[in-house]
C-alpha positions, 0 to 999 in steps of 0.5 A, spaced: 689 599 578 696 600 576 698 606 572 705 606 568 708 613 566 709 613 558 714 618 555 711 623 550 715 624 543 712 630 540 711 630 533 711 637 529 709 636 522 711 640 516 704 644 517 707 648 523 712 651 518 706 653 514 702 656 519 709 660 521 711 662 514 705 662 509 700 663 514 703 668 518 702 675 515 695 677 512 699 681 506 705 678 503 708 685 502 710 685 510 715 680 508 719 686 506 718 690 512 720 684 516 727 684 513 728 692 513 726 692 521 731 686 522 736 690 518 735 696 522 735 692 529 742 690 526 744 697 525 742 699 532 746 694 535 752 696 531 752 703 533 750 702 540 752 695 543 758 694 538 761 701 537 763 699 530 758 704 526 758 711 527 751 714 529 747 716 522 751 712 518 747 706 518 743 704 511 738 699 509 739 698 501 733 695 497 735 693 490 731 690 485 734 685 480 734 686 473 727 685 470 724 685 477 725 677 478 728 678 485 729 683 490 735 684 495 735 687 502 742 689 505 744 692 511 751 695 514 749 693 521 753 688 525 752 682 521 752 675 524 758 671 527 760 665 523 759 661 530 752 662 530 750 664 523 747 658 521 744 656 527 741 662 528 738 663 521 735 656 521 732 656 527 724 658 527 720 661 533 727 663 537 731 669 536 737 672 540 733 679 540 730 682 546 723 684 546 724 690 550 728 693 545 728 690 539 722 691 534 722 684 532 724 678 537 720 672 535 725 669 530 719 668 525 719 674 520 726 672 517 722 666 513 716 671 511 719 671 504 718 664 503 711 666 501 712 668 494 720 667 493 722 661 490 729 661 493 730 665 500 738 666 501 741 669 507 748 672 507 752 675 513 759 677 515 761 679 522 766 685 523 773 682 523 772 675 521 775 672 515 769 668 513 762 669 511 756 665 512 750 663 506 744 660 508 739 658 503 732 656 503 729 652 497 722 656 498 718 653 492 720 646 495 718 648 502 711 650 499 710 644 496 712 640 502 708 644 506 702 643 502 695 639 504 697 633 500 704 633 503 704 636 510 703 630 514 708 626 511 714 630 514 716 632 520 718 640 521 725 638 522 726 633 516 723 638 511 728 643 514 733 638 513 731 637 505 730 644 504 736 648 507 743 649 505 749 652 509 755 654 506 761 658 509 766 661 505 773 665 506 773 672 505 777 678 506 777 679 514 777 687 513 771 687 509 765 691 513 760 687 516 753 686 513 747 682 513 743 680 506 737 677 504 736 675 497 729 673 494 730 670 487 724 668 483 717 670 484 711 666 485 705 671 485 709 676 489 706 683 492 705 688 487 711 692 491 716 687 488 714 689 481 713 696 481 718 701 484 713 707 485 709 702 490 715 699 493 717 707 495 710 708 498 710 702 502 717 703 505 715 710 506 710 708 511 712 702 514 720 703 515 724 707 520 726 713 515 727 720 516 721 726 515 722 729 508 726 735 508 720 739 505 715 737 511 715 744 515 714 741 522 720 736 523 724 740 528 717 741 532 716 734 532 723 732 534 722 737 540 716 733 542 719 727 542 724 729 546 719 732 551 715 725 550 721 721 552 720 716 546 725 718 541 724 717 533 730 713 531 731 713 524 735 709 518 737 711 511 733 706 507 735 707 499 731 704 494 735 701 487 732 700 481 736 698 475 738 704 470 735 709 475 738 713 480 738 710 487 732 714 491 732 715 499 726 714 502 722 719 507 716 719 511 710 721 506 709 727 510 710 734 506 707 741 505 700 740 502 695 734 501 689 732 497 683 732 501 676 729 498 672 734 495 678 740 495 680 743 488 686 745 491 692 742 495 691 743 503 697 745 507 697 743 515 695 749 519 699 746 525 702 740 529 699 739 536 703 734 541 699 729 546 703 726 552 701 720 556 700 721 563 703 714 564 709 716 559 708 710 555 707 714 549 706 720 545 703 723 539 703 728 534 697 730 530 697 735 524 691 739 523 688 742 517 682 748 516 677 744 512 673 738 513 673 731 510 678 725 509 685 725 506 685 722 499 692 719 499 692 712 503 700 713 504 699 719 509 691 718 511 690 717 518 694 716 525 699 711 525 702 707 531 709 706 531 714 702 535 721 704 534 719 708 529 716 702 525 709 702 523 705 697 527 700 695 521 696 701 518 691 705 520 686 700 523 689 700 530 687 707 531 681 707 528 678 701 533 680 706 538 676 711 535 670 706 535 671 705 543 668 712 544 663 712 538 662 708 532 661 714 528 667 717 530 671 712 526 671 716 520 675 722 523 681 717 523 681 719 516 681 727 517 688 727 520 695 725 519 700 724 525 703 718 529 703 715 536 710 713 538 709 707 544 714 704 548 716 697 547 717 696 555 710 697 556 707 694 550 709 688 545 707 687 538 703 681 536 707 676 532 703 678 525 705 686 527 698 688 526 697 690 533 699 688 540 699 683 545 692 684 549 696 686 556 693 690 561 698 695 559 696 695 552 689 696 554 690 702 559 694 705 553 688 704 548 684 708 554 689 713 555 689 715 547 681 714 546 680 719 552 685 724 550 687 724 542 681 721 540 676 725 544 680 732 542 680 730 535 673 728 534 671 735 537 676 738 533 673 735 527 666 736 529 667 743 530 670 744 523 664 741 520 659 745 524 663 751 521 661 749 514 654 750 517 655 757 520 659 759 513 652 757 509 648 762 513 654 767 513 654 766 505 647 766 504 646 773 508 651 776 504 648 773 497 641 776 499 645 783 499 647 782 492 640 779 490 637 786 492 642 790 488 641 785 482 633 787 483 634 794 484 639 794 477 634 790 474 628 795 476 632 801 473 633 797 466 641 796 468 642 803 466 648 804 471 653 800 467 659 801 473 654 798 478 653 792 474 660 791 473 661 791 481 656 787 482 658 781 477 665 782 480 662 781 487 658 775 485 664 772 482 668 773 489 662 769 493 662 764 488 669 762 489 667 762 497 661 758 496 666 753 492 671 752 498 666 752 503 662 746 499 668 741 500 666 735 504 660 739 507 654 734 509 649 732 504 644 737 506 649 743 507 652 741 500 645 741 497 644 748 500 650 751 497 649 748 490 642 752 490 645 758 492 650 758 487 645 757 482 641 763 483 648 767 484 650 764 477 643 766 474 643 773 476 650 774 474 649 772 467 643 776 466 646 782 469 652 781 464 648 780 458 646 788 459 653 791 459 653 790 451 650 796 447 643 794 443 644 792 436 642 798 431 636 796 427 638 795 420 634 798 414 635 794 408 632 799 403 636 805 405 642 800 404 641 798 397 639 805 396 646 807 398 650 802 394 646 804 388 648 811 388 655 809 390 655 805 383 652 810 379 657 815 381 663 811 380 660 809 373 659 816 371 666 818 373 668 813 368 663 815 362 665 822 363 672 820 361 671 815 356 664 818 352 664 824 347 660 830 350 653 828 346 653 821 348 655 823 355 649 828 356 645 822 353 647 817 358 646 823 364 639 824 361 638 816 361 640 815 368 636 821 371 630 818 368 631 811 370 634 812 377 632 819 378 639 820 380 643 826 379 650 827 381 651 830 388 
């Protein structure tokens, strides 16, 4: 039997583009993260490799169009030379970046905006060049051609040829380098593209921005970064909205935080560093002195960051907590903090919601579980146990007040000073019970409520005894007093107006009828 070798001609249908764009990201808002990340990489290249931008001068500006119908993300980084711009931007699944140093390197993220923009435009210029390049993707048409009804009719190459245009134009070569992404016309965009406050909250979490000026532990954390050997690179991210002042974005950590069940804002009492034995990561964790979960999603939980860019949300570390015990997953919400990883050790996956399952990442998870998660689980349990101990202490203190109350009651609450003192002490312990009740488990909370109710009843009765008893009102005596006063006033008038014989007759009549005589 003879065999013949036949050449293979691969056919990549338009569905492959759908998988790499529309189907890539679980949340469409992550397109914004990708563009900010690309801008950050470009700025670092301009600063570190090309030396055309001073350190600290880089910025990424996210600008809303009028009426929120579009969005522009622009950076003042290295830009792309006219010789490579078109080929680079029209390439899919290929990139000029180094995965060991750059946060994004697969050449997929740049098309993330196709999901919800009708037109996706890239515009760029390199330093010293007299030309700029504009590459436009007809995103709405691409979505149509990638749909189930048409996805098999075109190759990926043919679809791109129909939907991508390139324009090169002359510009002043002295203009600085830049890279700009323009998303025009929205179709089912993420809420962040329609509301500036939501965009600000999102960027504060995912972007490589500085710590807020009012965060008390900035200097301490930067010292830990130096000790851990993995820095916290930063870039200025500015949010612009028509008619509003530009807003500089910071990380969401501040002076105080909302905690579930807490009546007051809660501060961090300390920040503790954790360092890996492998030198591939380090972490900082903020501790509070009350139990329970943080309320606000923007700062709740530990976040993994590569080059100071957040990798997914809090699920990465939550899963590591679960490796120790399923019940420990809830402790992820009890803390705030960040884990910085070395990109030479781990590789973010394509969706950037985790890491490639390499041995290095598996080893890193074990280290984090056996150090960070272990210690935090113990600390959380300790705080929870303190609530139990507090119940016992407060109950013992309250019993002393109940004894004082019974003594005062037996003496008919005659000692008013002791009643006032007891009332003040009960008010004080009621505040302590309210604070101790925050996030107590169900049985402990029920005990706190019962204790508080008993104290409230005792205080109410004691206070009620402070008022003097109301005098008994004698109606007949009061009527008699009024009658005598009226008669006295009348007799004064009669004495002035009546002749003596008549006046004497009236006096005799009044005495006979009312048994009254002037006092």
